Kinemage of the C-alpha trace (Angstrom):
@kinemage 1
@onewidth
@group {chain A} dominant
@subgroup {mainchain}
@vectorlist {calphas} color= white
{ca met a 1} P 8.048 -22.833 112.029
{ca ser a 2} L 4.988 -22.026 114.140
{ca gly a 3} L 5.035 -20.543 117.627
{ca leu a 4} L 4.227 -23.937 119.116
{ca gly a 5} L 7.004 -25.582 117.082
{ca ile a 6} L 9.479 -23.043 118.413
{ca leu a 7} L 8.301 -23.704 121.983
{ca arg a 8} L 8.666 -27.463 121.502
{ca ala a 9} L 12.202 -27.066 120.158
{ca met a 10} L 13.076 -24.775 123.062
{ca ala a 11} L 11.651 -27.269 125.573
{ca val a 12} L 13.726 -30.116 124.109
{ca gly a 13} L 16.900 -28.022 124.170
{ca asp a 14} L 16.137 -26.813 127.689
{ca ser a 15} L 15.545 -30.367 128.896
{ca leu a 16} L 18.793 -31.624 127.370
{ca gly a 17} L 20.809 -28.675 128.674
{ca leu a 18} L 19.308 -28.509 132.156
{ca pro a 19} L 21.775 -31.002 133.711
{ca tyr a 20} L 24.605 -28.718 132.512
{ca glu a 21} L 23.185 -25.566 134.083
{ca gly a 22} L 25.669 -24.005 136.465
{ca leu a 23} L 28.485 -26.441 135.603
{ca arg a 24} L 31.803 -25.363 134.108
{ca gly a 25} L 34.552 -27.031 132.133
{ca arg a 26} L 35.201 -30.709 132.775
{ca asn a 27} L 32.386 -30.993 135.295
{ca asn a 28} L 29.914 -30.922 132.410
{ca lys a 29} L 30.812 -34.376 131.111
{ca ala a 30} L 31.675 -35.987 134.440
{ca asn a 31} L 28.381 -35.125 136.164
{ca trp a 32} L 25.943 -35.327 133.253
{ca gln a 33} L 22.833 -37.300 134.001
{ca gln a 34} L 19.490 -36.644 132.326
{ca thr a 35} L 16.605 -36.325 134.755
{ca phe a 36} L 13.262 -37.719 133.695
{ca met a 37} L 9.848 -37.437 135.237
{ca ala a 38} L 7.272 -39.990 134.094
{ca gly a 39} L 9.415 -40.726 131.033
{ca trp a 40} L 9.660 -37.087 129.956
{ca gly a 41} L 12.578 -34.699 130.353
{ca ile a 42} L 12.248 -31.902 132.868
{ca thr a 43} L 12.377 -28.303 131.681
{ca ser a 44} L 13.474 -25.238 133.605
{ca asp a 45} L 11.561 -22.083 134.382
{ca asp a 46} L 12.980 -20.637 131.150
{ca thr a 47} L 10.657 -22.829 129.089
{ca gln a 48} L 7.767 -22.221 131.464
{ca his a 49} L 8.244 -18.444 131.095
{ca ala a 50} L 8.421 -18.752 127.312
{ca val a 51} L 5.106 -20.647 127.295
{ca ile a 52} L 3.517 -18.070 129.620
{ca thr a 53} L 4.753 -15.243 127.367
{ca tyr a 54} L 3.448 -17.018 124.245
{ca gln a 55} L 0.032 -17.514 125.869
{ca ala a 56} L -0.126 -13.847 126.889
{ca leu a 57} L 0.835 -12.744 123.363
{ca arg a 58} L -1.899 -14.914 121.845
{ca glu a 59} L -4.497 -13.720 124.341
{ca ser a 60} L -3.654 -10.017 123.915
{ca asn a 61} L -3.816 -9.927 120.096
{ca gly a 62} L -0.941 -7.432 120.078
{ca asp a 63} L -2.412 -4.924 122.557
{ca pro a 64} L 0.428 -3.938 124.948
{ca glu a 65} L -1.856 -3.169 127.911
{ca ile a 66} L -3.738 -6.454 127.617
{ca phe a 67} L -0.423 -8.274 127.152
{ca arg a 68} L 0.976 -6.730 130.343
{ca ala a 69} L -2.118 -7.727 132.321
{ca cys a 70} L -2.183 -11.271 130.886
{ca leu a 71} L 1.520 -11.824 131.487
{ca gly a 72} L 1.336 -10.486 135.044
{ca arg a 73} L -1.669 -12.650 135.875
{ca arg a 74} L -0.083 -15.787 134.421
{ca leu a 75} L 3.244 -15.192 136.196
{ca ala a 76} L 1.457 -14.599 139.505
{ca val a 77} L -0.443 -17.883 139.173
{ca trp a 78} L 2.731 -19.707 138.095
{ca phe a 79} L 4.547 -18.394 141.178
{ca leu a 80} L 1.717 -19.401 143.516
{ca cys a 81} L 2.138 -22.995 142.273
{ca leu a 82} L 5.572 -22.971 144.008
{ca pro a 83} L 7.774 -23.963 141.057
{ca pro a 84} L 10.996 -25.794 141.976
{ca gly a 85} L 14.395 -24.317 141.212
{ca ile a 86} L 13.239 -20.723 140.908
{ca gly a 87} L 16.079 -18.200 140.598
{ca phe a 88} L 16.515 -15.330 143.034
{ca ala a 89} L 15.711 -12.581 140.499
{ca thr a 90} L 12.539 -14.391 139.433
{ca leu a 91} L 11.592 -14.973 143.064
{ca arg a 92} L 12.025 -11.283 143.896
{ca ala a 93} L 10.010 -10.142 140.856
{ca cys a 94} L 7.174 -12.587 141.560
{ca val a 95} L 6.977 -11.602 145.241
{ca lys a 96} L 6.634 -7.959 144.179
{ca leu a 97} L 4.036 -8.894 141.572
{ca asn a 98} L 1.958 -10.870 144.069
{ca leu a 99} L 2.205 -8.163 146.737
{ca leu a 100} L 0.978 -5.619 144.203
{ca ala a 101} L -1.909 -7.922 143.265
{ca leu a 102} L -2.819 -8.322 146.948
{ca val a 103} L -2.861 -4.542 147.453
{ca ile a 104} L -5.074 -4.085 144.383
{ca ile a 105} L -7.487 -6.753 145.625
{ca leu a 106} L -7.658 -5.176 149.069
{ca val a 107} L -8.207 -1.672 147.712
{ca trp a 108} L -10.739 -2.570 145.037
{ca his a 109} L -12.592 -5.530 146.516
{ca val a 110} L -12.751 -4.988 150.260
{ca pro a 111} L -15.983 -3.209 151.178
{ca lys a 112} L -15.435 0.472 151.953
{ca arg a 113} L -17.006 0.184 155.397
{ca leu a 114} L -14.294 -2.283 156.478
{ca leu a 115} L -11.612 0.205 155.462
{ca thr a 116} L -13.275 3.293 156.983
{ca gly a 117} L -14.987 1.654 159.950
{ca arg a 118} L -18.397 2.993 158.889
């Protein structure tokens, strides 16, 4: 199975299991209701992260440094799109990632005279 086939299978499973997320025991069957958007099932951030990771792997051609940069950039952009239902750990990591990106932009791209007053 190809990488895209694996992602499709994961997305289908994620969409079918999403209504069960956080439910226990008998509540699973009593409260199950599939949510659809424009006729398609909704996936969680798990599938979105898997797609982002797959894209970064393809773009990096196996180079760990390029992979890290690609993954960080894609996650930062994903976070700035304000995804619904984001978990607390993901929220905290993305805030740190975006703050780091802001610091790098300010240090590298702001003219030196603005920083030194000269």
